[in-house]
N, C-alpha and C positions, 0 to 999 in steps of 0.2 A: 536549481531546483532547492527548495527549502521545505523543510518537513517538520513540523512542530506537534508534539504531543498535547492535546487539550484535556484528556481524561484517559483512563487506562484503556479505553476501546475507540477513542475518538482523535482524529488527525485533522491538520490544516495543512494543505500542501500548496505551495505557490511554484508554479512552472510558467515561464515567460511572463506574460501579463496577466495570467488566469490564476485565480485562487479556487481550490476545491475543498469541500468540507468532507470528510470521510467518516460516516457513522456517527453523526453528531447526536447526543443524548440528551434527556433532561438536566443532567447535572452541569452541562456546559453552559458558560456565559453566551448569550447571543453574540454573533460574530458576523463579519461580512464575507462573503464568498460568491463566486460566480456560478457554481455548480454544486450539487449535493451527489456523492456516490454513496449508494447503500448496499453494503455487502451483508447486512445485518437487519432483517425485518422489524427489530424493535427501535430502529434508529428514529430520532425526531427531527425532520427537516425544518420545522418551525424554528429551531434554534439557530437558523442562519437567515441573515438580513441580505436582500438583494439578489437572491438565487434566481437565475433565469431558468433552471432546468434541474429535476431531480432523476438521476438515472438509477434505476433499480432492477432492470431487465437486460437482457441480451441486445446487441445492436451496435451500430456505429455511430459516433456523435462527434461533432466538432464544435468547440467552445473557444473562442478567440484565438483560433491557430493551434489549439492542443487538440490532439485527436485522442478520443477515449473510445476504447471499444470493452462492451460488456459481453463477458464469455459465460455460458451457462454450464455448471458443473452439478448434475443431480438436481437438487432442488435449490442449490445455492448459486451464486454469482462471484466472479472476480473481474478486475478490470486491468486491461492494458493500456498504457499511456504512450503516447509518441510525440515528441517534440524535440527540435534543435538536435536531431541525430542521436537522440537518447530514446531508448525503450525502457520502460519501467512497467512493473507489474504490482498490483496491490490485491491482496487475498488474506482470506482467513486460513489458518493451518488445516481446519477441519474441511474446508471446500477443496483445498489441493488434493487431500487424499481421495476424493472423488473423480478426479479428473483424468481422462486417458492420457497417456504420455503423448500421443500425437497431438493433442490440443495444447500442450505446453510449448511454448517457443523458447527463444534465447532472449534473455533481458539483461542489460546491464545493471540495472537497479530492481532489486525485489524487496518489497514491503510486505511484511507478514504479521498479521495479528495472531500470536501464537496462543490459540484458544484450546488446543488439544496438542497431542504428541507431534512433533515435527518430523516429517518424512526426509531425512538428510539427503537420500539419493536421488529424490524428486527434485529437492531445491538445487543441489549441485549440477543436476542435468540441465539447468536453464543456463548454465554458465555465467551467473552473475559476477559482477565486480564489486559491487557493494550489496550486502543484505542487510536490511533495517528490519530489527525484531520488536515487537510491542506487545502489550497484552499480559494477562496474569500468568503466563507461562514462558515468557521472554527469556528468563534465566536458563530454563530447562532447554529451550530451543538452541540457545548459544552453545550449551554443553554438548547438545547432540551434534552440532556442526564442528565440535572440536575447539570452540572459541569461548571457553568458559569465563575467560577475563575481558570479553567483548566490552568496550568502552560504553557509558551511559551517558545520555544527555537528555534535555528537554527539546532541543531543536538541532537538527542537523542541516547543513548546507552543502550541496554538491554542485560542482561545476563540470561541464562536459570534458574540459581539457584537463581535469585534474581527477579523473577516475583513475582508481588504483590498477595496476597491472594484474595483481594478484587478488583473489577473493577477500574481501574485508567484512566484518560483521560487526555491526553496531545495535546498541540497544536504546530505545526511547523509553523513558519514565518520567 
């Protein structure tokens, strides 16, 4: 899995042979992706070339072998990804605040747009091995997880067989 930040709130994720655009916005240069995931209603899916589907609601989807589940949280949505024995979650911190704990599962990789205060106990309850933070409050989110010195990068690559044993926090910027 490869996660690249395109803008403060936009990501490009490659998993298996599938490329996902997460919350593309008008500031992002057009790029190719198989699907668009929208956690933010102000996203602009026209910034993506070749997209077969735009997912902005709850449900189960499959894109080239990658399973995507949209999970409703109040008025918001977050996504669970499943591929190659890896479970990942993509959400905004503000959306996670509204999720009943019984709807949150366990994920090896948790990707959070830190747009509000991060609920440390909710995030650690998912038992992630890697937490990737981005967005305007990513530094504060890392601090709330006790990882103030979390490394920063514009692109992160993760292999299933190289997942750390203990929780690791990284920031995209």
